[in-house]
Backbone as JSON Lines, residues from 0, in Angstrom:
{"i":0,"aa":"X","n":[44.92,91.14,-187.8],"ca":[45.83,92.12,-188.34],"c":[46.04,93.26,-187.33]}
{"i":1,"aa":"X","n":[47.19,93.85,-187.38],"ca":[47.46,94.98,-186.51],"c":[47.1,96.28,-187.22]}
{"i":2,"aa":"X","n":[46.84,97.28,-186.43],"ca":[46.48,98.58,-186.95],"c":[47.59,99.57,-186.61]}
{"i":3,"aa":"X","n":[48.03,100.31,-187.62],"ca":[49.09,101.29,-187.44],"c":[48.52,102.67,-187.15]}
{"i":4,"aa":"X","n":[47.41,103.01,-187.81],"ca":[46.79,104.32,-187.67],"c":[45.63,104.28,-186.67]}
{"i":5,"aa":"X","n":[45.5,105.37,-185.93],"ca":[44.36,105.52,-185.02],"c":[43.92,106.97,-185.02]}
{"i":6,"aa":"X","n":[42.63,107.16,-184.8],"ca":[42.08,108.5,-184.62],"c":[41.26,108.46,-183.35]}
{"i":7,"aa":"X","n":[41.36,109.53,-182.58],"ca":[40.54,109.64,-181.38],"c":[39.68,110.89,-181.5]}
{"i":8,"aa":"X","n":[38.37,110.7,-181.39],"ca":[37.44,111.82,-181.3],"c":[37.2,111.99,-179.81]}
{"i":9,"aa":"X","n":[37.43,113.2,-179.31],"ca":[37.34,113.4,-177.87],"c":[36.61,114.7,-177.55]}
{"i":10,"aa":"X","n":[35.74,114.62,-176.55],"ca":[35.18,115.82,-175.92],"c":[35.23,115.59,-174.42]}
{"i":11,"aa":"X","n":[34.57,116.4,-173.65],"ca":[34.66,116.28,-172.19],"c":[33.76,115.19,-171.62]}
{"i":12,"aa":"X","n":[33.02,114.47,-172.49],"ca":[32.11,113.44,-172.05],"c":[32.53,112.03,-172.45]}
{"i":13,"aa":"X","n":[33.11,111.92,-173.65],"ca":[33.52,110.62,-174.12],"c":[34.64,110.74,-175.14]}
{"i":14,"aa":"X","n":[35.31,109.62,-175.33],"ca":[36.34,109.52,-176.37],"c":[36.03,108.27,-177.18]}
{"i":15,"aa":"X","n":[36.13,108.4,-178.49],"ca":[35.95,107.25,-179.38],"c":[37.24,107.07,-180.16]}
{"i":16,"aa":"X","n":[37.79,105.89,-180.07],"ca":[39.04,105.58,-180.76],"c":[38.72,104.63,-181.91]}
{"i":17,"aa":"X","n":[39.14,105.01,-183.1],"ca":[39.05,104.11,-184.25],"c":[40.47,103.8,-184.7]}
{"i":18,"aa":"X","n":[40.71,102.55,-184.95],"ca":[42.0,102.13,-185.48],"c":[41.73,101.34,-186.75]}
{"i":19,"aa":"X","n":[42.68,101.37,-187.67],"ca":[42.38,100.75,-188.95],"c":[43.65,100.46,-189.73]}
{"i":20,"aa":"X","n":[43.47,99.6,-190.71],"ca":[44.45,99.36,-191.77],"c":[43.62,99.32,-193.05]}
{"i":21,"aa":"X","n":[44.21,99.05,-194.2],"ca":[43.41,99.09,-195.43],"c":[42.24,98.11,-195.48]}
{"i":22,"aa":"X","n":[42.29,97.03,-194.71],"ca":[41.27,95.99,-194.82],"c":[40.23,95.96,-193.72]}
{"i":23,"aa":"X","n":[40.53,96.53,-192.56],"ca":[39.6,96.43,-191.44],"c":[39.74,97.62,-190.5]}
{"i":24,"aa":"X","n":[38.79,97.72,-189.56],"ca":[38.87,98.77,-188.55],"c":[38.25,98.26,-187.25]}
{"i":25,"aa":"X","n":[38.57,98.94,-186.17],"ca":[38.02,98.62,-184.86],"c":[37.7,99.93,-184.14]}
{"i":26,"aa":"X","n":[36.7,99.89,-183.26],"ca":[36.33,101.08,-182.51],"c":[36.22,100.74,-181.02]}
{"i":27,"aa":"X","n":[36.48,101.74,-180.21],"ca":[36.33,101.62,-178.75],"c":[35.8,102.95,-178.24]}
{"i":28,"aa":"X","n":[34.92,102.91,-177.25],"ca":[34.35,104.12,-176.66],"c":[34.67,104.14,-175.17]}
{"i":29,"aa":"X","n":[35.17,105.28,-174.71],"ca":[35.49,105.49,-173.3],"c":[34.63,106.63,-172.78]}
{"i":30,"aa":"X","n":[33.91,106.39,-171.71],"ca":[33.04,107.42,-171.12],"c":[33.76,108.14,-170.0]}
{"i":31,"aa":"X","n":[33.52,109.44,-169.88],"ca":[34.02,110.23,-168.76],"c":[33.13,109.92,-167.57]}
{"i":32,"aa":"X","n":[33.72,109.62,-166.42],"ca":[32.94,109.15,-165.29],"c":[32.61,110.22,-164.25]}
{"i":33,"aa":"X","n":[33.12,111.44,-164.41],"ca":[32.78,112.49,-163.44],"c":[31.42,113.09,-163.76]}
{"i":34,"aa":"X","n":[30.82,113.64,-162.75],"ca":[29.54,114.32,-162.94],"c":[29.74,115.54,-163.82]}
{"i":35,"aa":"X","n":[28.74,115.84,-164.61],"ca":[28.8,116.98,-165.51],"c":[28.38,118.23,-164.76]}
{"i":36,"aa":"X","n":[29.11,119.31,-164.97],"ca":[28.86,120.58,-164.31],"c":[27.97,121.44,-165.21]}
{"i":37,"aa":"X","n":[26.85,121.9,-164.69],"ca":[25.97,122.77,-165.45],"c":[26.12,124.2,-164.94]}
{"i":38,"aa":"X","n":[26.35,125.13,-165.84],"ca":[26.4,126.54,-165.48],"c":[25.56,127.32,-166.48]}
{"i":39,"aa":"X","n":[25.01,128.4,-166.01],"ca":[24.2,129.23,-166.88],"c":[24.99,130.5,-167.22]}
{"i":40,"aa":"X","n":[24.98,130.88,-168.48],"ca":[25.7,132.07,-168.92],"c":[24.9,133.32,-168.58]}
{"i":41,"aa":"X","n":[25.54,134.48,-168.69],"ca":[24.94,135.74,-168.24],"c":[23.62,136.06,-168.95]}
{"i":42,"aa":"X","n":[23.51,135.73,-170.21],"ca":[22.28,136.04,-170.92],"c":[21.16,135.08,-170.54]}
{"i":43,"aa":"X","n":[21.51,133.97,-169.9],"ca":[20.49,133.02,-169.47],"c":[19.96,132.15,-170.58]}
{"i":44,"aa":"X","n":[20.53,132.23,-171.77],"ca":[20.01,131.47,-172.9],"c":[20.81,130.21,-173.18]}
{"i":45,"aa":"X","n":[22.09,130.23,-172.92],"ca":[22.89,129.05,-173.24],"c":[23.39,128.41,-171.96]}
{"i":46,"aa":"X","n":[23.65,127.14,-172.05],"ca":[24.14,126.39,-170.89],"c":[25.47,125.72,-171.26]}
{"i":47,"aa":"X","n":[26.32,125.63,-170.27],"ca":[27.6,124.95,-170.42],"c":[27.48,123.63,-169.68]}
{"i":48,"aa":"X","n":[27.58,122.5,-170.39],"ca":[27.48,121.2,-169.75],"c":[28.79,120.45,-169.88]}
{"i":49,"aa":"X","n":[29.86,121.18,-169.83],"ca":[31.2,120.64,-169.94],"c":[31.67,120.08,-168.61]}
{"i":50,"aa":"X","n":[32.28,118.93,-168.67],"ca":[32.87,118.35,-167.46],"c":[34.21,119.03,-167.19]}
{"i":51,"aa":"X","n":[34.64,119.08,-165.95],"ca":[35.94,119.69,-165.65],"c":[37.08,118.84,-166.23]}
{"i":52,"aa":"X","n":[38.23,119.47,-166.43],"ca":[39.4,118.73,-166.91],"c":[39.71,117.61,-165.91]}
{"i":53,"aa":"X","n":[39.96,116.43,-166.42],"ca":[40.17,115.28,-165.55],"c":[41.37,114.47,-166.06]}
{"i":54,"aa":"X","n":[42.51,114.57,-165.38],"ca":[43.69,113.82,-165.81],"c":[43.47,112.31,-165.85]}
{"i":55,"aa":"X","n":[42.63,111.77,-164.96],"ca":[42.38,110.32,-164.97],"c":[41.66,109.91,-166.25]}
{"i":56,"aa":"X","n":[40.74,110.73,-166.72],"ca":[40.04,110.48,-167.99],"c":[41.04,110.49,-169.14]}
{"i":57,"aa":"X","n":[41.92,111.5,-169.18],"ca":[42.92,111.57,-170.24],"c":[43.89,110.41,-170.18]}
{"i":58,"aa":"X","n":[44.2,109.94,-168.97],"ca":[45.08,108.76,-168.82],"c":[44.43,107.53,-169.44]}
{"i":59,"aa":"X","n":[43.14,107.37,-169.2],"ca":[42.42,106.23,-169.76],"c":[42.44,106.26,-171.29]}
{"i":60,"aa":"X","n":[42.25,107.45,-171.85],"ca":[42.29,107.59,-173.31],"c":[43.71,107.32,-173.83]}
{"i":61,"aa":"X","n":[44.71,107.83,-173.13],"ca":[46.1,107.59,-173.53],"c":[46.42,106.1,-173.56]}
{"i":62,"aa":"X","n":[45.94,105.35,-172.56],"ca":[46.14,103.89,-172.55],"c":[45.52,103.24,-173.77]}
{"i":63,"aa":"X","n":[44.37,103.74,-174.19],"ca":[43.71,103.2,-175.36],"c":[44.45,103.46,-176.65]}
{"i":64,"aa":"X","n":[45.32,104.47,-176.67],"ca":[46.08,104.82,-177.86],"c":[47.48,104.22,-177.89]}
{"i":65,"aa":"X","n":[47.88,103.58,-176.81],"ca":[49.22,103.01,-176.74],"c":[49.38,101.91,-177.79]}
{"i":66,"aa":"X","n":[50.49,101.95,-178.5],"ca":[50.81,100.92,-179.48],"c":[50.57,101.29,-180.93]}
{"i":67,"aa":"X","n":[49.92,102.43,-181.18],"ca":[49.68,102.85,-182.56],"c":[50.86,103.67,-183.07]}
{"i":68,"aa":"X","n":[51.09,103.62,-184.37],"ca":[52.23,104.32,-184.96],"c":[51.96,105.78,-185.27]}
{"i":69,"aa":"X","n":[50.73,106.09,-185.68],"ca":[50.35,107.48,-185.98],"c":[48.95,107.72,-185.43]}
{"i":70,"aa":"X","n":[48.76,108.9,-184.84],"ca":[47.51,109.22,-184.17],"c":[46.99,110.57,-184.66]}
{"i":71,"aa":"X","n":[45.71,110.61,-184.95],"ca":[45.02,111.84,-185.3],"c":[44.05,112.14,-184.17]}
{"i":72,"aa":"X","n":[44.07,113.37,-183.65],"ca":[43.15,113.78,-182.59],"c":[42.13,114.72,-183.2]}
{"i":73,"aa":"X","n":[40.85,114.41,-183.0],"ca":[39.77,115.27,-183.51],"c":[38.74,115.46,-182.41]}
{"i":74,"aa":"X","n":[37.94,116.5,-182.57],"ca":[36.87,116.77,-181.62],"c":[36.23,118.1,-181.9]}
{"i":75,"aa":"X","n":[35.11,118.39,-181.24],"ca":[34.35,119.59,-181.54],"c":[34.82,120.85,-180.83]}
{"i":76,"aa":"X","n":[35.56,120.72,-179.73],"ca":[35.89,121.91,-178.93],"c":[37.29,121.8,-178.36]}
{"i":77,"aa":"X","n":[37.46,122.25,-177.12],"ca":[38.79,122.39,-176.52],"c":[39.36,121.12,-175.9]}
{"i":78,"aa":"X","n":[38.57,120.09,-175.71],"ca":[39.09,118.87,-175.07],"c":[40.23,118.27,-175.87]}
{"i":79,"aa":"X","n":[40.2,118.39,-177.18],"ca":[41.28,117.81,-178.0],"c":[42.61,118.5,-177.7]}
{"i":80,"aa":"X","n":[42.58,119.81,-177.45],"ca":[43.82,120.53,-177.13],"c":[44.29,120.21,-175.71]}
{"i":81,"aa":"X","n":[43.35,120.1,-174.78],"ca":[43.7,119.73,-173.4],"c":[44.29,118.32,-173.37]}
{"i":82,"aa":"X","n":[43.73,117.42,-174.17],"ca":[44.26,116.06,-174.24],"c":[45.67,116.05,-174.82]}
{"i":83,"aa":"X","n":[45.9,116.81,-175.87],"ca":[47.24,116.88,-176.45],"c":[48.24,117.44,-175.43]}
{"i":84,"aa":"X","n":[47.86,118.47,-174.69],"ca":[48.74,119.01,-173.65],"c":[49.05,117.96,-172.59]}
{"i":85,"aa":"X","n":[48.04,117.16,-172.25],"ca":[48.25,116.09,-171.28],"c":[49.25,115.08,-171.82]}
{"i":86,"aa":"X","n":[49.1,114.7,-173.09],"ca":[50.05,113.76,-173.69],"c":[51.47,114.34,-173.7]}
{"i":87,"aa":"X","n":[51.59,115.6,-174.06],"ca":[52.92,116.22,-174.11],"c":[53.57,116.25,-172.74]}
{"i":88,"aa":"X","n":[52.79,116.44,-171.68],"ca":[53.33,116.52,-170.33],"c":[53.6,115.15,-169.73]}
{"i":89,"aa":"X","n":[52.71,114.2,-169.96],"ca":[52.79,112.9,-169.28],"c":[53.27,111.75,-170.16]}
{"i":90,"aa":"X","n":[53.07,111.86,-171.46],"ca":[53.4,110.77,-172.39],"c":[54.07,111.34,-173.65]}
{"i":91,"aa":"X","n":[55.28,111.89,-173.52],"ca":[55.9,112.53,-174.67],"c":[56.12,111.59,-175.86]}
{"i":92,"aa":"X","n":[56.39,110.32,-175.62],"ca":[56.58,109.38,-176.73],"c":[55.27,109.2,-177.51]}
{"i":93,"aa":"X","n":[54.16,109.15,-176.81],"ca":[52.86,109.04,-177.45],"c":[52.5,110.34,-178.16]}
{"i":94,"aa":"X","n":[52.8,111.47,-177.54],"ca":[52.53,112.78,-178.15],"c":[53.3,112.94,-179.45]}
{"i":95,"aa":"X","n":[54.49,112.36,-179.54],"ca":[55.29,112.44,-180.76],"c":[54.64,111.7,-181.93]}
{"i":96,"aa":"X","n":[53.72,110.8,-181.64],"ca":[53.02,110.05,-182.68],"c":[51.8,110.78,-183.22]}
{"i":97,"aa":"X","n":[51.43,111.89,-182.59],"ca":[50.28,112.68,-183.04],"c":[50.69,113.43,-184.3]}
{"i":98,"aa":"X","n":[49.99,113.16,-185.39],"ca":[50.33,113.78,-186.67],"c":[49.4,114.93,-187.04]}
{"i":99,"aa":"X","n":[48.3,115.08,-186.29],"ca":[47.39,116.16,-186.59],"c":[46.32,116.3,-185.53]}
{"i":100,"aa":"X","n":[45.74,117.49,-185.51],"ca":[44.62,117.78,-184.6],"c":[43.63,118.61,-185.41]}
{"i":101,"aa":"X","n":[42.4,118.13,-185.49],"ca":[41.4,118.73,-186.37],"c":[40.08,118.92,-185.62]}
{"i":102,"aa":"X","n":[39.31,119.9,-186.06],"ca":[37.99,120.13,-185.51],"c":[36.98,119.33,-186.3]}
{"i":103,"aa":"X","n":[36.28,118.45,-185.61],"ca":[35.25,117.6,-186.22],"c":[34.09,117.55,-185.23]}
{"i":104,"aa":"X","n":[32.88,117.77,-185.71],"ca":[31.73,117.91,-184.82],"c":[31.4,116.6,-184.1]}
{"i":105,"aa":"X","n":[30.4,115.88,-184.48],"ca":[29.97,114.64,-183.82],"c":[29.71,113.57,-184.87]}
{"i":106,"aa":"X","n":[30.76,112.98,-185.44],"ca":[30.56,111.98,-186.49],"c":[30.15,110.63,-185.92]}
{"i":107,"aa":"X","n":[29.52,109.83,-186.75],"ca":[29.29,108.43,-186.38],"c":[30.63,107.7,-186.44]}
{"i":108,"aa":"X","n":[30.67,106.47,-185.97],"ca":[31.92,105.71,-186.03],"c":[32.38,105.52,-187.48]}
{"i":109,"aa":"X","n":[31.44,105.26,-188.38],"ca":[31.78,105.1,-189.78],"c":[32.32,106.38,-190.4]}
{"i":110,"aa":"X","n":[31.68,107.5,-190.07],"ca":[32.15,108.79,-190.58],"c":[33.53,109.13,-190.03]}
{"i":111,"aa":"X","n":[33.75,108.81,-188.76],"ca":[35.06,109.06,-188.16],"c":[36.13,108.21,-188.83]}
{"i":112,"aa":"X","n":[35.84,106.95,-189.07],"ca":[36.79,106.06,-189.75],"c":[37.09,106.58,-191.15]}
{"i":113,"aa":"X","n":[36.06,106.96,-191.9],"ca":[36.27,107.49,-193.26],"c":[37.08,108.78,-193.24]}
{"i":114,"aa":"X","n":[36.8,109.66,-192.29],"ca":[37.54,110.91,-192.17],"c":[39.0,110.63,-191.89]}
{"i":115,"aa":"X","n":[39.27,109.73,-190.94],"ca":[40.65,109.4,-190.58],"c":[41.38,108.74,-191.74]}
{"i":116,"aa":"X","n":[40.73,107.82,-192.43],"ca":[41.36,107.18,-193.59],"c":[41.73,108.21,-194.65]}
{"i":117,"aa":"X","n":[40.81,109.13,-194.93],"ca":[41.09,110.17,-195.93],"c":[42.22,111.07,-195.46]}
{"i":118,"aa":"X","n":[42.25,111.4,-194.18],"ca":[43.32,112.25,-193.64],"c":[44.67,111.57,-193.8]}
{"i":119,"aa":"X","n":[44.78,110.32,-193.41],"ca":[46.05,109.62,-193.49],"c":[46.44,109.34,-194.93]}
{"i":120,"aa":"X","n":[45.46,109.12,-195.8],"ca":[45.77,108.9,-197.22],"c":[46.42,110.15,-197.8]}
{"i":121,"aa":"X","n":[45.85,111.32,-197.53],"ca":[46.43,112.57,-198.02],"c":[47.81,112.8,-197.41]}
{"i":122,"aa":"X","n":[47.93,112.56,-196.11],"ca":[49.2,112.76,-195.43],"c":[50.26,111.83,-195.99]}
{"i":123,"aa":"X","n":[49.92,110.56,-196.18],"ca":[50.87,109.58,-196.72],"c":[51.32,109.94,-198.13]}
{"i":124,"aa":"X","n":[50.45,110.54,-198.92],"ca":[50.81,110.92,-200.29],"c":[51.78,112.08,-200.32]}
{"i":125,"aa":"X","n":[51.85,112.85,-199.23],"ca":[52.77,113.99,-199.22],"c":[54.14,113.61,-198.69]}
{"i":126,"aa":"X","n":[54.29,112.39,-198.2],"ca":[55.59,111.94,-197.71],"c":[56.48,111.5,-198.87]}
{"i":127,"aa":"X","n":[57.79,111.66,-198.76],"ca":[58.67,111.16,-199.81],"c":[58.54,109.65,-199.96]}
{"i":128,"aa":"X","n":[58.49,109.19,-201.16],"ca":[58.39,107.76,-201.43],"c":[59.76,107.17,-201.6]}
{"i":129,"aa":"X","n":[60.07,106.14,-200.83],"ca":[61.38,105.5,-200.87],"c":[61.38,104.29,-201.76]}
């Protein structure tokens, strides 16, 4: 069966794509391949282990989302917004399929699938019925 809906959970280290229909789902994980940059903040208590913005990483994720009809982007921090900006600049047709962007911490694959299904179910119920 084909999947119309997809959700991508993305941060600066990895992206997890779940696609689904009412009967089944599939998952894929893409790892960021650049070295992680460690910096220490002024107070010396917290560390930033964020990887730098990488267009090649976002391209790989975009390829994984090609072919879906509706896409939900989720993640814990700013990578989801940087990825959306990348889609808008480089893949406007794919960016047009993004129906939402939400903050979600670090769900398991099952939790991500359930979250996305609930999101699309609510969204679909608000559309006019023909």
